[in-house]
matplotlib code that plots the C-alpha trace (Angstrom):
import matplotlib.pyplot as plt

x = [0.0, 3.0, 4.1, 0.9, 1.3, 4.9, 3.8, 1.0, 3.3, 5.7, 2.8, 1.9, 5.5, 5.5, 2.6, 3.9, 4.6, 8.3, 8.8, 6.9, 8.7, 12.1, 11.4, 9.6, 12.6, 12.6, 8.9, 9.1, 11.9, 9.8, 6.9, 9.1, 10.4, 6.8, 6.0, 9.1, 8.2, 4.6, 5.8, 8.3, 5.7, 3.4, 6.2, 7.2, 3.6, 3.3, 6.5, 5.3, 2.0, 3.9, 6.2, 3.3, 1.5, 4.7, 5.1, 1.5, 2.1, 5.3, 3.5, 0.9, 3.5, 5.5, 2.4, 1.6, 5.2, 5.1, 1.7, 2.9, 6.2, 4.4, 2.0, 4.9, 6.7, 3.6, 2.8, 6.3, 6.4, 6.7, 3.3, 1.5, 3.3, 2.2, -1.4, -1.4, 0.0, -2.7, -5.4, -3.8, -3.4, 0.3, 2.4, 5.6, 8.4, 10.4, 10.0, 9.0, 11.9, 12.9, 14.1, 17.6, 17.9, 21.3]
y = [0.0, 2.3, 1.7, 3.0, 6.3, 6.6, 6.1, 8.6, 11.2, 10.7, 11.2, 14.4, 15.5, 15.1, 17.5, 20.3, 23.5, 23.5, 20.1, 20.9, 24.2, 22.6, 20.0, 22.2, 22.3, 18.5, 18.3, 20.8, 18.7, 15.6, 17.4, 18.6, 15.1, 13.9, 16.5, 15.7, 12.0, 12.6, 15.0, 12.4, 9.7, 11.9, 12.9, 9.2, 8.2, 11.0, 9.9, 6.2, 7.2, 9.3, 6.3, 4.0, 6.4, 6.8, 3.1, 2.7, 5.6, 3.9, 0.6, 2.5, 4.4, 1.2, -0.6, 2.3, 2.3, -1.5, -1.2, 1.7, 0.0, -3.2, -1.1, 0.6, -2.6, -4.1, -1.1, -0.8, -4.3, -4.5, -6.0, -3.3, -0.6, -2.1, -2.4, 1.3, 2.3, 0.4, 2.4, 5.6, 4.0, 3.7, 0.5, -0.6, -0.7, -3.8, -7.3, -8.7, -9.6, -13.3, -15.4, -16.8, -20.3, -21.6]
z = [0.0, 0.6, -3.0, -4.4, -2.6, -3.8, -7.5, -7.0, -5.6, -8.6, -11.0, -9.2, -9.4, -13.2, -13.6, -11.4, -13.3, -12.4, -13.9, -17.1, -17.6, -17.0, -19.7, -22.3, -24.7, -24.8, -25.3, -28.2, -29.7, -29.5, -31.1, -33.9, -34.5, -34.7, -37.3, -39.3, -39.2, -40.4, -43.1, -44.3, -44.5, -46.5, -48.9, -49.4, -50.1, -52.7, -54.4, -54.4, -56.1, -58.7, -59.4, -59.8, -62.2, -64.2, -64.5, -65.8, -68.3, -69.5, -70.1, -72.2, -74.2, -74.8, -76.0, -78.4, -79.7, -80.4, -82.1, -84.4, -85.1, -86.2, -88.4, -90.0, -90.7, -92.2, -94.3, -95.7, -97.2, -100.9, -101.4, -99.2, -101.1, -104.4, -103.2, -102.1, -105.5, -107.4, -105.8, -107.2, -110.7, -110.3, -110.9, -109.4, -111.9, -112.0, -110.9, -107.5, -105.2, -105.2, -102.3, -102.6, -101.1, -100.2]

ax = plt.figure().add_subplot(projection="3d")
ax.plot(x, y, z, "-o")
ax.set_aspect("equal")
plt.show()
């Protein structure tokens, strides 16, 4: 029972104005550290969302690039060029290319 009174007096001692005033710089420092920690967490989350969005944009741009590249490769073949010239009443001069087998 004597221990309970001792703990209670210690608790009362912590909330006395002299104790609080003496430790105010430390409490301000702890508050500042908490604010820096919270700000850092928000900044990190913002950067992670930006990185995720950029990765998704990169996937979309890469898909568009591959699609346009394959379209260009297909449309630049000899037969496709010949077909497009036929619609404009033009003909390809020369013979079709031949495969050489070794």
